[in-house]
Kinemage of the C-alpha trace (Angstrom):
@kinemage 1
@onewidth
@group {chain A} dominant
@subgroup {mainchain}
@vectorlist {calphas} color= white
{ca met a 1} P -61.454 103.585 -47.203
{ca ser a 2} L -58.968 102.618 -44.488
{ca ile a 3} L -55.795 104.616 -43.844
{ca arg a 4} L -53.708 101.549 -44.683
{ca arg a 5} L -55.421 101.136 -48.050
{ca arg a 6} L -55.086 104.863 -48.799
{ca glu a 7} L -51.337 104.664 -48.118
{ca phe a 8} L -51.049 101.629 -50.404
{ca ile a 9} L -52.803 103.511 -53.211
{ca arg a 10} L -50.622 106.583 -52.657
{ca arg a 11} L -47.390 104.572 -52.858
{ca ala a 12} L -48.586 102.638 -55.884
{ca ala a 13} L -49.545 105.885 -57.633
{ca leu a 14} L -46.120 107.366 -56.978
{ca gly a 15} L -44.501 104.298 -58.486
{ca val a 16} L -46.641 104.440 -61.637
{ca gly a 17} L -45.993 108.156 -62.044
{ca ala a 18} L -42.268 107.683 -61.660
{ca leu a 19} L -42.211 105.035 -64.361
{ca ala a 20} L -44.111 107.421 -66.656
{ca val a 21} L -41.167 109.798 -66.759
{ca gly a 22} L -38.325 107.319 -66.453
{ca thr a 23} L -37.309 107.472 -62.781
{ca gln a 24} L -37.833 104.735 -60.189
{ca leu a 25} L -36.567 106.264 -56.958
{ca thr a 26} L -38.455 105.326 -53.818
{ca pro a 27} L -39.859 108.187 -51.685
{ca ala a 28} L -37.053 107.663 -49.139
{ca ala a 29} L -34.397 107.711 -51.864
{ca glu a 30} L -35.883 110.847 -53.401
{ca ala a 31} L -35.800 112.631 -50.044
{ca ala a 32} L -32.216 111.546 -49.439
{ca ala a 33} L -31.239 112.711 -52.910
{ca gly a 34} L -32.739 116.153 -52.248
{ca phe a 35} L -35.609 116.183 -54.725
{ca tyr a 36} L -38.915 117.996 -54.295
{ca asp a 37} L -41.915 116.092 -52.990
{ca pro a 38} L -45.236 117.271 -54.507
{ca tyr a 39} L -47.117 115.921 -51.489
{ca glu a 40} L -44.850 117.409 -48.854
{ca thr a 41} L -46.561 119.474 -46.154
{ca val a 42} L -45.490 123.095 -46.658
{ca pro a 43} L -46.519 126.414 -45.075
{ca leu a 44} L -48.533 128.915 -47.057
{ca gly a 45} L -46.657 132.139 -46.356
{ca lys a 46} L -47.344 133.335 -42.818
{ca thr a 47} L -50.981 132.217 -42.793
{ca gly a 48} L -50.283 129.391 -40.375
{ca leu a 49} L -51.855 126.971 -42.855
{ca lys a 50} L -49.822 123.885 -43.715
{ca phe a 51} L -51.014 121.355 -46.267
{ca ser a 52} L -49.565 119.668 -49.374
{ca arg a 53} L -47.461 121.387 -52.020
{ca phe a 54} L -49.908 120.049 -54.609
{ca cys a 55} L -53.354 121.623 -54.811
{ca met a 56} L -56.103 120.203 -57.002
{ca gly a 57} L -57.832 122.892 -59.032
{ca thr a 58} L -61.456 122.356 -60.042
{ca gly a 59} L -62.110 125.197 -62.456
{ca met a 60} L -60.831 124.087 -65.831
{ca arg a 61} L -62.887 126.035 -68.394
{ca gly a 62} L -64.977 127.356 -65.523
{ca gly a 63} L -67.878 129.797 -65.625
{ca asn a 64} L -71.565 130.135 -64.761
{ca arg a 65} L -71.107 127.559 -61.976
{ca gln a 66} L -69.768 124.896 -64.311
{ca ser a 67} L -66.326 123.591 -65.213
{ca asn a 68} L -64.812 120.586 -66.939
{ca his a 69} L -64.822 119.028 -63.491
{ca thr a 70} L -68.539 119.448 -62.821
{ca arg a 71} L -69.253 118.330 -66.375
{ca met a 72} L -67.657 114.970 -65.512
{ca gly a 73} L -70.717 114.244 -63.398
{ca lys a 74} L -70.936 113.639 -59.673
{ca glu a 75} L -69.538 110.087 -59.632
{ca lys a 76} L -66.440 110.752 -61.752
{ca phe a 77} L -65.649 114.128 -60.191
{ca glu a 78} L -65.955 112.880 -56.625
{ca ala a 79} L -63.825 109.850 -57.531
{ca leu a 80} L -61.125 112.183 -58.880
{ca leu a 81} L -61.172 114.237 -55.659
{ca asn a 82} L -60.946 111.095 -53.568
{ca glu a 83} L -58.137 109.665 -55.651
{ca gly a 84} L -56.258 112.960 -55.356
{ca tyr a 85} L -56.506 112.725 -51.597
{ca asp a 86} L -55.360 109.100 -51.673
{ca arg a 87} L -52.221 110.201 -53.491
{ca gly a 88} L -51.398 112.937 -50.989
{ca val a 89} L -53.208 116.053 -52.244
{ca arg a 90} L -54.343 118.083 -49.223
{ca trp a 91} L -55.370 121.388 -50.840
{ca phe a 92} L -58.526 121.699 -52.952
{ca asp a 93} L -59.199 124.874 -54.927
{ca leu a 94} L -62.883 125.659 -55.510
{ca ala a 95} L -64.889 128.740 -56.484
{ca asp a 96} L -68.445 129.985 -56.713
{ca leu a 97} L -67.744 130.576 -60.402
{ca tyr a 98} L -66.939 126.884 -60.927
{ca gly a 99} L -69.958 125.446 -59.085
{ca thr a 100} L -67.729 122.912 -57.322
{ca his a 101} L -68.731 123.531 -53.686
{ca pro a 102} L -71.219 120.642 -53.333
{ca phe a 103} L -68.767 117.954 -54.479
{ca leu a 104} L -65.836 118.109 -52.064
{ca ile a 105} L -67.203 117.094 -48.665
{ca pro a 106} L -69.217 114.132 -50.022
{ca ala a 107} L -66.080 112.902 -51.789
{ca leu a 108} L -64.017 113.157 -48.588
{ca lys a 109} L -66.786 112.274 -46.127
{ca thr a 110} L -64.620 109.754 -44.243
{ca ile a 111} L -61.709 112.198 -43.854
{ca pro a 112} L -61.437 114.475 -40.779
{ca arg a 113} L -61.914 118.090 -41.847
{ca asp a 114} L -58.584 119.201 -40.370
{ca lys a 115} L -56.682 116.863 -42.698
{ca tyr a 116} L -57.190 119.002 -45.809
{ca gly a 117} L -57.542 122.647 -46.789
{ca ile a 118} L -60.338 124.304 -48.738
{ca ile a 119} L -59.683 127.304 -50.944
{ca thr a 120} L -62.610 129.085 -52.525
{ca lys a 121} L -63.335 132.422 -54.128
{ca ile a 122} L -66.001 135.125 -54.164
{ca trp a 123} L -67.072 136.299 -57.612
{ca phe a 124} L -67.820 140.024 -57.319
{ca arg a 125} L -67.730 140.965 -61.002
{ca pro a 126} L -70.729 141.377 -63.372
{ca gly a 127} L -71.773 138.209 -65.197
{ca gly a 128} L -70.054 134.901 -64.611
{ca ile a 129} L -72.704 133.447 -62.289
{ca pro a 130} L -76.487 133.235 -62.829
{ca glu a 131} L -77.591 135.839 -60.261
{ca pro a 132} L -77.385 139.496 -61.287
{ca glu a 133} L -77.026 140.701 -57.676
{ca arg a 134} L -73.782 140.566 -55.696
{ca pro a 135} L -74.484 140.316 -51.945
{ca asp a 136} L -71.865 141.501 -49.483
{ca ala a 137} L -69.075 139.123 -48.522
{ca asp a 138} L -70.496 138.188 -45.108
{ca val a 139} L -73.724 136.991 -46.736
{ca val a 140} L -71.773 135.059 -49.346
{ca val a 141} L -69.614 133.376 -46.710
{ca gln a 142} L -72.703 131.998 -44.971
{ca arg a 143} L -73.916 130.519 -48.258
{ca phe a 144} L -70.493 129.045 -48.981
{ca leu a 145} L -70.322 127.325 -45.593
{ca lys a 146} L -73.720 125.775 -46.154
{ca glu a 147} L -72.867 124.614 -49.679
{ca leu a 148} L -69.541 123.209 -48.528
{ca gly a 149} L -70.948 121.543 -45.437
{ca thr a 150} L -68.165 122.889 -43.228
{ca asp a 151} L -67.775 125.366 -40.384
{ca his a 152} L -64.754 127.127 -41.848
{ca ile a 153} L -62.968 127.981 -45.079
{ca asp a 154} L -59.188 127.797 -44.918
{ca leu a 155} L -58.459 130.395 -47.600
{ca leu a 156} L -61.058 132.717 -49.126
{ca leu a 157} L -60.164 134.927 -52.071
{ca leu a 158} L -61.692 137.788 -53.988
{ca his a 159} L -61.762 136.227 -57.440
{ca cys a 160} L -60.161 137.737 -60.537
{ca val a 161} L -58.952 141.163 -59.401
{ca thr a 162} L -57.564 143.201 -62.282
{ca ser a 163} L -57.503 146.834 -61.175
{ca ala a 164} L -54.407 148.402 -59.659
{ca lys a 165} L -56.810 150.144 -57.272
{ca trp a 166} L -58.583 147.020 -56.060
{ca pro a 167} L -57.564 147.643 -52.397
{ca glu a 168} L -59.604 150.861 -52.517
{ca glu a 169} L -62.434 149.588 -54.691
{ca leu a 170} L -63.029 146.405 -52.684
{ca arg a 171} L -62.314 147.758 -49.202
{ca lys a 172} L -65.842 147.183 -47.904
{ca gln a 173} L -65.725 143.505 -48.852
{ca met a 174} L -62.210 143.179 -47.467
{ca asp a 175} L -63.333 144.588 -44.111
{ca leu a 176} L -66.279 142.201 -44.007
{ca leu a 177} L -63.977 139.266 -44.699
{ca ser a 178} L -61.663 140.435 -41.923
{ca lys a 179} L -64.618 140.160 -39.523
{ca glu a 180} L -65.333 136.639 -40.797
{ca lys a 181} L -61.703 135.825 -40.125
{ca glu a 182} L -61.991 137.160 -36.557
{ca lys a 183} L -64.994 134.877 -36.024
{ca gly a 184} L -63.038 131.848 -37.242
{ca arg a 185} L -65.271 131.144 -40.212
{ca val a 186} L -62.390 132.050 -42.521
{ca arg a 187} L -58.769 131.257 -41.667
{ca ala a 188} L -56.962 133.397 -44.264
{ca val a 189} L -57.898 135.880 -46.994
{ca gly a 190} L -56.470 137.135 -50.232
{ca val a 191} L -56.925 137.675 -53.938
{ca ser a 192} L -56.718 135.795 -57.205
{ca cys a 193} L -54.880 138.182 -59.533
{ca his a 194} L -55.493 138.512 -63.256
{ca ser a 195} L -53.291 141.480 -64.104
{ca leu a 196} L -49.737 142.476 -63.293
{ca glu a 197} L -50.979 145.752 -61.790
{ca ala a 198} L -53.304 143.893 -59.405
{ca leu a 199} L -50.481 141.569 -58.435
{ca lys a 200} L -48.198 144.494 -57.635
{ca ala a 201} L -50.894 146.093 -55.489
{ca ala a 202} L -51.070 142.932 -53.371
{ca val a 203} L -47.422 143.226 -52.326
{ca thr a 204} L -47.967 146.216 -50.037
{ca glu a 205} L -51.565 145.537 -48.982
{ca pro a 206} L -51.521 144.392 -45.311
{ca trp a 207} L -54.939 142.741 -45.632
{ca val a 208} L -53.599 140.121 -48.047
{ca asp a 209} L -52.556 136.800 -46.530
{ca ser a 210} L -52.141 134.916 -49.798
{ca val a 211} L -52.222 135.483 -53.555
{ca his a 212} L -53.097 133.254 -56.496
{ca ala a 213} L -50.822 134.182 -59.403
{ca arg a 214} L -50.467 132.802 -62.921
{ca ile a 215} L -46.956 131.540 -63.605
{ca asn a 216} L -45.204 129.213 -66.059
{ca pro a 217} L -42.008 129.505 -68.141
{ca phe a 218} L -43.845 130.101 -71.422
{ca gly a 219} L -46.136 132.999 -70.495
{ca ile a 220} L -49.227 130.964 -71.445
{ca ser a 221} L -52.467 132.344 -69.941
{ca met a 222} L -50.398 134.708 -67.800
{ca asp a 223} L -50.713 138.391 -66.915
{ca asp a 224} L -47.368 139.332 -68.441
{ca lys a 225} L -44.051 137.803 -69.455
{ca pro a 226} L -42.468 135.548 -66.819
{ca glu a 227} L -39.528 137.926 -66.431
{ca asn a 228} L -41.962 140.649 -65.349
{ca val a 229} L -44.109 138.457 -63.107
{ca val a 230} L -41.347 136.629 -61.218
{ca pro a 231} L -39.900 139.717 -59.455
{ca val a 232} L -43.377 140.527 -58.108
{ca leu a 233} L -43.809 136.969 -56.836
{ca lys a 234} L -40.484 137.273 -55.042
{ca gln a 235} L -41.657 140.537 -53.468
{ca leu a 236} L -44.851 138.844 -52.311
{ca lys a 237} L -42.824 136.029 -50.775
{ca ala a 238} L -40.483 138.485 -49.062
{ca ala a 239} L -43.515 140.315 -47.646
{ca gly a 240} L -44.685 137.086 -45.994
{ca lys a 241} L -47.630 136.500 -48.322
{ca gly a 242} L -48.578 133.009 -49.394
{ca val a 243} L -48.019 132.440 -53.110
{ca val a 244} L -50.166 129.902 -54.951
{ca gly a 245} L -49.063 129.317 -58.520
{ca met a 246} L -51.831 128.694 -61.047
{ca lys a 247} L -51.668 127.960 -64.770
{ca val a 248} L -48.325 126.286 -64.016
{ca val a 249} L -48.840 123.928 -66.981
{ca gly a 250} L -50.369 126.586 -69.215
{ca glu a 251} L -54.035 125.930 -68.379
{ca gly a 252} L -53.715 122.384 -69.729
{ca lys a 253} L -52.347 123.530 -73.066
{ca leu a 254} L -49.083 121.654 -72.453
{ca arg a 255} L -50.561 118.392 -71.179
{ca asn a 256} L -49.361 116.444 -74.245
{ca gln a 257} L -45.892 117.982 -74.421
{ca pro a 258} L -43.660 116.042 -71.986
{ca glu a 259} L -40.527 118.145 -72.415
{ca lys a 260} L -42.417 121.358 -71.723
{ca leu a 261} L -44.102 119.790 -68.694
{ca asp a 262} L -40.652 118.993 -67.334
{ca glu a 263} L -39.607 122.569 -67.986
{ca cys a 264} L -42.677 123.864 -66.144
{ca ala a 265} L -41.899 121.704 -63.114
{ca lys a 266} L -38.260 122.761 -63.000
{ca phe a 267} L -39.018 126.433 -63.606
{ca val a 268} L -41.729 126.919 -60.991
{ca met a 269} L -39.973 124.912 -58.285
{ca gly a 270} L -36.698 126.655 -59.030
{ca leu a 271} L -38.157 130.110 -58.362
{ca gly a 272} L -38.140 129.551 -54.617
{ca cys a 273} L -41.149 131.828 -54.128
{ca val a 274} L -44.132 129.658 -55.070
{ca asp a 275} L -45.519 127.785 -52.064
{ca ile a 276} L -48.336 125.789 -53.656
{ca leu a 277} L -48.899 124.428 -57.167
{ca asn a 278} L -52.574 124.642 -58.132
{ca val a 279} L -53.253 122.431 -61.145
{ca gly a 280} L -56.633 121.543 -62.657
{ca phe a 281} L -55.993 117.841 -63.042
{ca glu a 282} L -58.782 116.103 -64.939
{ca lys a 283} L -57.462 112.540 -64.685
{ca thr a 284} L -55.602 110.608 -62.008
{ca glu a 285} L -52.942 109.850 -64.613
{ca glu a 286} L -52.264 113.593 -64.870
{ca ile a 287} L -51.760 113.820 -61.107
{ca asp a 288} L -49.310 110.911 -61.168
{ca asp a 289} L -47.455 112.185 -64.220
{ca phe a 290} L -46.874 115.740 -63.005
{ca ala a 291} L -46.072 114.515 -59.488
{ca ala a 292} L -43.325 112.350 -60.941
{ca arg a 293} L -41.946 115.334 -62.863
{ca ile a 294} L -41.803 117.425 -59.688
{ca lys a 295} L -39.981 114.569 -57.969
{ca lys a 296} L -37.221 114.802 -60.595
{ca val a 297} L -36.458 118.433 -59.708
{ca pro a 298} L -33.464 118.834 -57.358
{ca arg a 299} L -34.081 121.161 -54.434
{ca ser a 300} L -31.076 123.197 -55.484
{ca ala a 301} L -32.703 123.943 -58.878
């Protein structure tokens, strides 16, 4: 698809999304008025990586190398990825657990690799994926690169850390990933946290470049109450870590509640410490709708 056609689709999508929530500001007017842009290029902490504020998650109801996204089938899933890119999404969140590696590059085959960022995750825990063995991280990285059809991964995470002592328990894998980073096969490293204790441990761990953290105003599918999680996110931000917010719309549980979706958009953007919004959109209409809600949030919020 040509760049001109992609831009036409992106602008049309923004217009449809804006109408869905009752605002019709043009992109230029929104910028002048000081509203957030979901497709704006933003830095991820001090990683040096700069892609869109919006990230498309691919792991809704994920496990055993399947997710709602893979269950769509190749044609529909790759179309969704492509349409996300057309709208301005430049981050794509994958994982071994989700089985989504083989879909991304074919969907974006006409797009230069440096125009978008790939996030993926190593599953080190028992169960979850078919194989009982858990090879070391350097072996896993080689498999990932082959599955993804790329020569580098922009952000690679240890998936679902829960222990407060994970920096000690996973040190061998962390060191191996540091070597992959030195070789340029991985650009940044970090953790996807699934407990408040694990999140706190990431604040002072020098190895961590970026953290995936669950955050929304309602505490849905989160590690603790928002009032307990937010101070840790602010500490992570102050420490120069990238902060990727996940479950920002309650793991899809709020998708049919417009007022709560607005509250999610305003809350997360208003924190000032969440760099990227990682949402498991399953339809293009969901991308457009939540994008329009973000575009209603004043930057001073």
